Biopython code that builds the backbone (N, CA, C, O; Angstrom):
import numpy as np
from Bio.PDB.StructureBuilder import StructureBuilder

atoms = [
    (1, "MET", "N", (9.038, -23.154, 62.023)),
    (1, "MET", "CA", (10.231, -22.517, 61.511)),
    (1, "MET", "C", (10.460, -21.160, 62.167)),
    (1, "MET", "O", (11.598, -20.772, 62.431)),
    (2, "TYR", "N", (9.387, -20.454, 62.424)),
    (2, "TYR", "CA", (9.522, -19.116, 63.009)),
    (2, "TYR", "C", (10.273, -19.183, 64.341)),
    (2, "TYR", "O", (11.126, -18.339, 64.617)),
    (3, "CYS", "N", (9.963, -20.166, 65.148)),
    (3, "CYS", "CA", (10.571, -20.274, 66.486)),
    (3, "CYS", "C", (12.070, -20.523, 66.438)),
    (3, "CYS", "O", (12.793, -20.046, 67.313)),
    (4, "VAL", "N", (12.555, -21.249, 65.450)),
    (4, "VAL", "CA", (13.977, -21.605, 65.426)),
    (4, "VAL", "C", (14.840, -20.589, 64.685)),
    (4, "VAL", "O", (16.065, -20.628, 64.795)),
    (5, "LEU", "N", (14.228, -19.692, 63.942)),
    (5, "LEU", "CA", (15.000, -18.677, 63.224)),
    (5, "LEU", "C", (15.420, -17.541, 64.152)),
    (5, "LEU", "O", (14.649, -17.119, 65.014)),
    (6, "LEU", "N", (16.630, -17.053, 63.975)),
    (6, "LEU", "CA", (17.076, -15.859, 64.677)),
    (6, "LEU", "C", (16.392, -14.641, 64.073)),
    (6, "LEU", "O", (15.952, -14.703, 62.925)),
    (7, "PRO", "N", (16.288, -13.528, 64.809)),
    (7, "PRO", "CA", (15.738, -12.312, 64.212)),
    (7, "PRO", "C", (16.510, -11.957, 62.930)),
    (7, "PRO", "O", (17.741, -11.971, 62.907)),
    (8, "GLY", "N", (15.774, -11.647, 61.892)),
    (8, "GLY", "CA", (16.376, -11.366, 60.592)),
    (8, "GLY", "C", (16.615, -12.607, 59.763)),
    (8, "GLY", "O", (17.067, -12.517, 58.622)),
    (9, "GLY", "N", (16.310, -13.784, 60.332)),
    (9, "GLY", "CA", (16.517, -15.042, 59.609)),
    (9, "GLY", "C", (15.579, -15.170, 58.424)),
    (9, "GLY", "O", (14.448, -14.685, 58.456)),
    (10, "LEU", "N", (16.058, -15.823, 57.382)),
    (10, "LEU", "CA", (15.275, -16.008, 56.165)),
    (10, "LEU", "C", (14.665, -17.401, 56.132)),
    (10, "LEU", "O", (15.295, -18.380, 56.532)),
    (11, "PHE", "N", (13.445, -17.473, 55.655)),
    (11, "PHE", "CA", (12.743, -18.735, 55.477)),
    (11, "PHE", "C", (12.374, -18.823, 54.003)),
    (11, "PHE", "O", (11.577, -18.027, 53.507)),
    (12, "LEU", "N", (12.949, -19.783, 53.311)),
    (12, "LEU", "CA", (12.716, -19.964, 51.886)),
    (12, "LEU", "C", (12.159, -21.364, 51.661)),
    (12, "LEU", "O", (12.718, -22.345, 52.151)),
    (13, "PHE", "N", (11.064, -21.457, 50.926)),
    (13, "PHE", "CA", (10.526, -22.774, 50.618)),
    (13, "PHE", "C", (9.719, -22.728, 49.330)),
    (13, "PHE", "O", (9.424, -21.658, 48.797)),
    (14, "THR", "N", (9.376, -23.893, 48.850)),
    (14, "THR", "CA", (8.588, -24.005, 47.635)),
    (14, "THR", "C", (7.453, -24.993, 47.868)),
    (14, "THR", "O", (7.553, -25.890, 48.704)),
    (15, "CYS", "N", (6.375, -24.815, 47.116)),
    (15, "CYS", "CA", (5.251, -25.747, 47.220)),
    (15, "CYS", "C", (4.495, -25.763, 45.891)),
    (15, "CYS", "O", (4.642, -24.868, 45.059)),
    (16, "HIS", "N", (3.692, -26.794, 45.720)),
    (16, "HIS", "CA", (2.788, -26.858, 44.579)),
    (16, "HIS", "C", (1.565, -26.011, 44.906)),
    (16, "HIS", "O", (1.098, -26.004, 46.044)),
    (17, "ILE", "N", (1.054, -25.308, 43.922)),
    (17, "ILE", "CA", (-0.106, -24.438, 44.119)),
    (17, "ILE", "C", (-1.374, -25.197, 43.750)),
    (17, "ILE", "O", (-1.440, -25.837, 42.701)),
    (18, "GLY", "N", (-2.357, -25.125, 44.598)),
    (18, "GLY", "CA", (-3.637, -25.761, 44.317)),
    (18, "GLY", "C", (-4.344, -26.102, 45.601)),
    (18, "GLY", "O", (-3.991, -25.610, 46.672)),
    (19, "GLU", "N", (-5.342, -26.947, 45.488)),
    (19, "GLU", "CA", (-6.104, -27.358, 46.664)),
    (19, "GLU", "C", (-6.326, -28.864, 46.654)),
    (19, "GLU", "O", (-7.309, -29.357, 47.208)),
    (20, "GLU", "N", (-5.418, -29.588, 46.029)),
    (20, "GLU", "CA", (-5.611, -31.029, 45.917)),
    (20, "GLU", "C", (-4.635, -31.783, 46.801)),
    (20, "GLU", "O", (-3.646, -31.233, 47.284)),
    (21, "ILE", "N", (-4.937, -33.047, 46.997)),
    (21, "ILE", "CA", (-4.024, -33.966, 47.664)),
    (21, "ILE", "C", (-3.691, -35.047, 46.646)),
    (21, "ILE", "O", (-4.587, -35.699, 46.109)),
    (22, "LEU", "N", (-2.418, -35.233, 46.386)),
    (22, "LEU", "CA", (-1.955, -36.228, 45.423)),
    (22, "LEU", "C", (-1.399, -37.414, 46.202)),
    (22, "LEU", "O", (-0.459, -37.257, 46.982)),
    (23, "HIS", "N", (-1.963, -38.581, 45.999)),
    (23, "HIS", "CA", (-1.500, -39.788, 46.683)),
    (23, "HIS", "C", (-0.679, -40.628, 45.709)),
    (23, "HIS", "O", (-1.065, -40.809, 44.554)),
    (24, "ILE", "N", (0.463, -41.141, 46.186)),
    (24, "ILE", "CA", (1.254, -42.050, 45.370)),
    (24, "ILE", "C", (1.574, -43.316, 46.172)),
    (24, "ILE", "O", (1.737, -43.277, 47.391)),
    (25, "ASP", "N", (1.657, -44.432, 45.452)),
    (25, "ASP", "CA", (1.968, -45.728, 46.055)),
    (25, "ASP", "C", (3.362, -46.211, 45.672)),
    (25, "ASP", "O", (3.858, -47.196, 46.219)),
    (26, "GLU", "N", (3.991, -45.510, 44.730)),
    (26, "GLU", "CA", (5.323, -45.892, 44.268)),
    (26, "GLU", "C", (6.095, -44.640, 43.913)),
    (26, "GLU", "O", (5.556, -43.730, 43.283)),
    (27, "PHE", "N", (7.373, -44.587, 44.320)),
    (27, "PHE", "CA", (8.230, -43.450, 43.996)),
    (27, "PHE", "C", (9.628, -43.969, 43.713)),
    (27, "PHE", "O", (10.237, -44.634, 44.551)),
    (28, "LEU", "N", (10.130, -43.660, 42.527)),
    (28, "LEU", "CA", (11.456, -44.094, 42.100)),
    (28, "LEU", "C", (11.643, -45.596, 42.246)),
    (28, "LEU", "O", (12.711, -46.068, 42.634)),
    (29, "GLY", "N", (10.581, -46.343, 41.925)),
    (29, "GLY", "CA", (10.648, -47.795, 41.949)),
    (29, "GLY", "C", (10.478, -48.432, 43.315)),
    (29, "GLY", "O", (10.633, -49.646, 43.450)),
    (30, "VAL", "N", (10.164, -47.642, 44.328)),
    (30, "VAL", "CA", (10.001, -48.147, 45.686)),
    (30, "VAL", "C", (8.543, -47.975, 46.109)),
    (30, "VAL", "O", (7.960, -46.909, 45.910)),
    (31, "GLN", "N", (7.956, -49.017, 46.691)),
    (31, "GLN", "CA", (6.591, -48.891, 47.187)),
    (31, "GLN", "C", (6.556, -47.925, 48.363)),
    (31, "GLN", "O", (7.454, -47.914, 49.205)),
    (32, "CYS", "N", (5.499, -47.112, 48.403)),
    (32, "CYS", "CA", (5.363, -46.132, 49.477)),
    (32, "CYS", "C", (3.890, -45.811, 49.662)),
    (32, "CYS", "O", (3.037, -46.313, 48.929)),
    (33, "ASP", "N", (3.602, -44.987, 50.630)),
    (33, "ASP", "CA", (2.248, -44.530, 50.911)),
    (33, "ASP", "C", (2.365, -43.066, 51.320)),
    (33, "ASP", "O", (2.466, -42.756, 52.507)),
    (34, "ILE", "N", (2.350, -42.160, 50.331)),
    (34, "ILE", "CA", (2.623, -40.743, 50.568)),
    (34, "ILE", "C", (1.497, -39.891, 49.988)),
    (34, "ILE", "O", (1.002, -40.149, 48.891)),
    (35, "ASP", "N", (1.108, -38.875, 50.748)),
    (35, "ASP", "CA", (0.172, -37.864, 50.258)),
    (35, "ASP", "C", (0.912, -36.539, 50.150)),
    (35, "ASP", "O", (1.593, -36.128, 51.089)),
    (36, "PHE", "N", (0.782, -35.871, 49.015)),
    (36, "PHE", "CA", (1.342, -34.547, 48.799)),
    (36, "PHE", "C", (0.188, -33.555, 48.789)),
    (36, "PHE", "O", (-0.762, -33.705, 48.021)),
    (37, "MET", "N", (0.275, -32.538, 49.650)),
    (37, "MET", "CA", (-0.773, -31.526, 49.739)),
    (37, "MET", "C", (-0.360, -30.273, 48.975)),
    (37, "MET", "O", (0.757, -29.778, 49.129)),
    (38, "PHE", "N", (-1.260, -29.777, 48.165)),
    (38, "PHE", "CA", (-1.036, -28.536, 47.420)),
    (38, "PHE", "C", (-1.765, -27.421, 48.170)),
    (38, "PHE", "O", (-2.799, -27.657, 48.796)),
    (39, "PHE", "N", (-1.216, -26.197, 48.101)),
    (39, "PHE", "CA", (-1.792, -25.079, 48.832)),
    (39, "PHE", "C", (-1.963, -23.868, 47.925)),
    (39, "PHE", "O", (-1.094, -23.593, 47.097)),
    (40, "PRO", "N", (-3.085, -23.131, 48.069)),
    (40, "PRO", "CA", (-3.216, -21.869, 47.340)),
    (40, "PRO", "C", (-2.307, -20.813, 47.974)),
    (40, "PRO", "O", (-2.070, -20.837, 49.182)),
    (41, "THR", "N", (-1.806, -19.895, 47.164)),
    (41, "THR", "CA", (-0.846, -18.911, 47.677)),
    (41, "THR", "C", (-1.465, -17.954, 48.689)),
    (41, "THR", "O", (-0.753, -17.451, 49.558)),
    (42, "ASP", "N", (-2.769, -17.687, 48.606)),
    (42, "ASP", "CA", (-3.374, -16.823, 49.621)),
    (42, "ASP", "C", (-3.352, -17.501, 50.995)),
    (42, "ASP", "O", (-3.220, -16.820, 52.012)),
    (43, "PHE", "N", (-3.477, -18.821, 51.040)),
    (43, "PHE", "CA", (-3.367, -19.562, 52.298)),
    (43, "PHE", "C", (-1.945, -19.455, 52.851)),
    (43, "PHE", "O", (-1.758, -19.231, 54.047)),
    (44, "ILE", "N", (-0.952, -19.614, 51.989)),
    (44, "ILE", "CA", (0.452, -19.503, 52.402)),
    (44, "ILE", "C", (0.707, -18.102, 52.968)),
    (44, "ILE", "O", (1.345, -17.962, 54.011)),
    (45, "SER", "N", (0.217, -17.083, 52.292)),
    (45, "SER", "CA", (0.396, -15.706, 52.730)),
    (45, "SER", "C", (-0.221, -15.484, 54.110)),
    (45, "SER", "O", (0.412, -14.888, 54.982)),
    (46, "ARG", "N", (-1.433, -15.952, 54.311)),
    (46, "ARG", "CA", (-2.098, -15.803, 55.616)),
    (46, "ARG", "C", (-1.326, -16.519, 56.723)),
    (46, "ARG", "O", (-1.190, -15.991, 57.827)),
    (47, "CYS", "N", (-0.824, -17.713, 56.435)),
    (47, "CYS", "CA", (-0.057, -18.476, 57.430)),
    (47, "CYS", "C", (1.232, -17.746, 57.810)),
    (47, "CYS", "O", (1.598, -17.700, 58.984)),
    (48, "LEU", "N", (1.911, -17.183, 56.828)),
    (48, "LEU", "CA", (3.143, -16.448, 57.119)),
    (48, "LEU", "C", (2.863, -15.243, 58.009)),
    (48, "LEU", "O", (3.564, -15.016, 58.995)),
    (49, "LYS", "N", (1.837, -14.470, 57.658)),
    (49, "LYS", "CA", (1.483, -13.286, 58.458)),
    (49, "LYS", "C", (1.080, -13.683, 59.872)),
    (49, "LYS", "O", (1.502, -13.050, 60.840)),
    (50, "LYS", "N", (0.275, -14.717, 59.992)),
    (50, "LYS", "CA", (-0.191, -15.170, 61.302)),
    (50, "LYS", "C", (0.978, -15.653, 62.165)),
    (50, "LYS", "O", (0.953, -15.498, 63.386)),
    (51, "SER", "N", (1.994, -16.233, 61.538)),
    (51, "SER", "CA", (3.161, -16.736, 62.264)),
    (51, "SER", "C", (4.123, -15.631, 62.669)),
    (51, "SER", "O", (4.999, -15.845, 63.507)),
    (52, "GLY", "N", (3.963, -14.435, 62.070)),
    (52, "GLY", "CA", (4.817, -13.311, 62.436)),
    (52, "GLY", "C", (5.854, -12.939, 61.401)),
    (52, "GLY", "O", (6.614, -11.994, 61.612)),
    (53, "PHE", "N", (5.911, -13.656, 60.282)),
    (53, "PHE", "CA", (6.882, -13.326, 59.244)),
    (53, "PHE", "C", (6.525, -12.003, 58.580)),
    (53, "PHE", "O", (5.354, -11.631, 58.497)),
    (54, "GLU", "N", (7.541, -11.308, 58.112)),
    (54, "GLU", "CA", (7.364, -10.034, 57.415)),
    (54, "GLU", "C", (8.145, -10.066, 56.121)),
    (54, "GLU", "O", (8.921, -10.985, 55.858)),
    (55, "GLU", "N", (7.921, -9.033, 55.314)),
    (55, "GLU", "CA", (8.667, -8.838, 54.072)),
    (55, "GLU", "C", (8.792, -10.130, 53.278)),
    (55, "GLU", "O", (9.894, -10.616, 53.025)),
    (56, "PHE", "N", (7.649, -10.674, 52.890)),
    (56, "PHE", "CA", (7.720, -11.889, 52.097)),
    (56, "PHE", "C", (7.267, -11.637, 50.672)),
    (56, "PHE", "O", (6.547, -10.687, 50.367)),
    (57, "GLU", "N", (7.720, -12.527, 49.827)),
    (57, "GLU", "CA", (7.391, -12.466, 48.400)),
    (57, "GLU", "C", (7.083, -13.875, 47.938)),
    (57, "GLU", "O", (7.756, -14.827, 48.331)),
    (58, "ILE", "N", (6.066, -14.005, 47.102)),
    (58, "ILE", "CA", (5.717, -15.298, 46.538)),
    (58, "ILE", "C", (5.800, -15.188, 45.026)),
    (58, "ILE", "O", (5.111, -14.371, 44.415)),
    (59, "ILE", "N", (6.636, -16.005, 44.432)),
    (59, "ILE", "CA", (6.805, -16.047, 42.978)),
    (59, "ILE", "C", (6.167, -17.336, 42.477)),
    (59, "ILE", "O", (6.454, -18.416, 42.994)),
    (60, "GLU", "N", (5.306, -17.227, 41.475)),
    (60, "GLU", "CA", (4.638, -18.399, 40.917)),
    (60, "GLU", "C", (5.167, -18.682, 39.520)),
    (60, "GLU", "O", (5.568, -17.775, 38.792)),
    (61, "ARG", "N", (5.159, -19.973, 39.161)),
    (61, "ARG", "CA", (5.554, -20.341, 37.807)),
    (61, "ARG", "C", (4.777, -21.562, 37.337)),
    (61, "ARG", "O", (4.258, -22.343, 38.134)),
    (62, "GLU", "N", (4.717, -21.696, 36.032)),
    (62, "GLU", "CA", (4.100, -22.862, 35.403)),
    (62, "GLU", "C", (5.092, -24.021, 35.430)),
    (62, "GLU", "O", (6.296, -23.796, 35.549)),
    (63, "PRO", "N", (4.607, -25.256, 35.321)),
    (63, "PRO", "CA", (5.525, -26.397, 35.279)),
    (63, "PRO", "C", (6.279, -26.445, 33.955)),
    (63, "PRO", "O", (5.810, -25.935, 32.938)),
    (64, "TYR", "N", (7.440, -27.058, 33.988)),
    (64, "TYR", "CA", (8.190, -27.278, 32.755)),
    (64, "TYR", "C", (7.517, -28.420, 31.998)),
    (64, "TYR", "O", (7.407, -29.522, 32.535)),
    (65, "PRO", "N", (7.062, -28.185, 30.763)),
    (65, "PRO", "CA", (6.315, -29.199, 30.014)),
    (65, "PRO", "C", (7.107, -30.501, 29.872)),
    (65, "PRO", "O", (8.305, -30.501, 29.590)),
    (66, "GLU", "N", (6.399, -31.593, 30.074)),
    (66, "GLU", "CA", (6.938, -32.940, 29.901)),
    (66, "GLU", "C", (8.136, -33.250, 30.796)),
    (66, "GLU", "O", (8.837, -34.234, 30.563)),
    (67, "MET", "N", (8.385, -32.420, 31.823)),
    (67, "MET", "CA", (9.502, -32.664, 32.732)),
    (67, "MET", "C", (9.048, -32.768, 34.188)),
    (67, "MET", "O", (9.714, -33.412, 34.999)),
    (68, "GLU", "N", (7.933, -32.148, 34.521)),
    (68, "GLU", "CA", (7.490, -32.069, 35.906)),
    (68, "GLU", "C", (6.020, -32.447, 36.001)),
    (68, "GLU", "O", (5.303, -32.517, 35.003)),
    (69, "TYR", "N", (5.600, -32.688, 37.232)),
    (69, "TYR", "CA", (4.172, -32.879, 37.469)),
    (69, "TYR", "C", (3.457, -31.606, 37.001)),
    (69, "TYR", "O", (3.930, -30.505, 37.283)),
    (70, "PRO", "N", (2.338, -31.732, 36.299)),
    (70, "PRO", "CA", (1.684, -30.555, 35.698)),
    (70, "PRO", "C", (0.901, -29.690, 36.690)),
    (70, "PRO", "O", (-0.325, -29.597, 36.618)),
    (71, "SER", "N", (1.622, -29.067, 37.607)),
    (71, "SER", "CA", (0.983, -28.128, 38.531)),
    (71, "SER", "C", (1.852, -26.880, 38.646)),
    (71, "SER", "O", (3.058, -26.922, 38.407)),
    (72, "ARG", "N", (1.217, -25.774, 39.016)),
    (72, "ARG", "CA", (1.958, -24.526, 39.234)),
    (72, "ARG", "C", (2.774, -24.643, 40.507)),
    (72, "ARG", "O", (2.402, -25.375, 41.425)),
    (73, "ARG", "N", (3.894, -23.918, 40.564)),
    (73, "ARG", "CA", (4.761, -23.899, 41.742)),
    (73, "ARG", "C", (4.801, -22.505, 42.326)),
    (73, "ARG", "O", (4.592, -21.511, 41.631)),
    (74, "ALA", "N", (5.077, -22.452, 43.631)),
    (74, "ALA", "CA", (5.298, -21.179, 44.309)),
    (74, "ALA", "C", (6.637, -21.241, 45.018)),
    (74, "ALA", "O", (6.959, -22.228, 45.680)),
    (75, "TYR", "N", (7.414, -20.179, 44.872)),
    (75, "TYR", "CA", (8.668, -20.006, 45.609)),
    (75, "TYR", "C", (8.395, -18.897, 46.618)),
    (75, "TYR", "O", (7.991, -17.796, 46.246)),
    (76, "VAL", "N", (8.614, -19.190, 47.883)),
    (76, "VAL", "CA", (8.223, -18.288, 48.953)),
    (76, "VAL", "C", (9.466, -17.823, 49.704)),
    (76, "VAL", "O", (10.258, -18.635, 50.181)),
    (77, "PHE", "N", (9.623, -16.506, 49.801)),
    (77, "PHE", "CA", (10.753, -15.875, 50.478)),
    (77, "PHE", "C", (10.177, -15.033, 51.609)),
    (77, "PHE", "O", (9.347, -14.156, 51.367)),
    (78, "SER", "N", (10.608, -15.290, 52.841)),
    (78, "SER", "CA", (10.097, -14.514, 53.969)),
    (78, "SER", "C", (11.220, -14.284, 54.989)),
    (78, "SER", "O", (12.260, -14.942, 54.956)),
    (79, "GLU", "N", (10.976, -13.335, 55.888)),
    (79, "GLU", "CA", (11.985, -12.966, 56.873)),
    (79, "GLU", "C", (11.350, -12.797, 58.248)),
    (79, "GLU", "O", (10.251, -12.260, 58.378)),
    (80, "LYS", "N", (12.064, -13.267, 59.271)),
    (80, "LYS", "CA", (11.626, -13.045, 60.641)),
    (80, "LYS", "C", (12.055, -11.634, 61.033)),
    (80, "LYS", "O", (13.227, -11.293, 60.874)),
    (81, "PRO", "N", (11.153, -10.813, 61.534)),
    (81, "PRO", "CA", (11.515, -9.421, 61.849)),
    (81, "PRO", "C", (12.518, -9.335, 62.997)),
    (81, "PRO", "O", (12.697, -10.273, 63.774)),
    (82, "GLY", "N", (13.163, -8.174, 63.072)),
    (82, "GLY", "CA", (14.022, -7.895, 64.193)),
    (82, "GLY", "C", (15.502, -7.927, 63.893)),
    (82, "GLY", "O", (16.311, -8.070, 64.809)),
    (83, "ALA", "N", (15.873, -7.799, 62.644)),
    (83, "ALA", "CA", (17.293, -7.844, 62.276)),
    (83, "ALA", "C", (18.033, -6.638, 62.805)),
    (83, "ALA", "O", (19.238, -6.510, 62.591)),
]
sb = StructureBuilder()
sb.init_structure("model")
sb.init_model(0)
sb.init_chain("A")
sb.init_seg("    ")
for serial, (resi, resn, name, xyz) in enumerate(atoms, 1):
    if name == "N":
        sb.init_residue(resn, " ", resi, " ")
    sb.init_atom(name, np.array(xyz, "f"), 0.0, 1.0, " ", f" {name:<3s}", serial, name[0])
structure = sb.get_structure()
């Protein structure tokens, strides 16, 4: 993402927080073979810094009870320097 963003470009994404891999064989009634990787926020922070992003913020939240997979979420806001 860093390479394709213009200077000052924003990179916004979300991920599940943790260190697990969740495998599913069915999604919305369709057979599949998918692994979802969860990441700790310190790993995300290190990756952003190593890639050259600056001025980032990570907001964490608990899952909505009985509505979502029971894992914490992270919302990540970062910027490519040079605006």
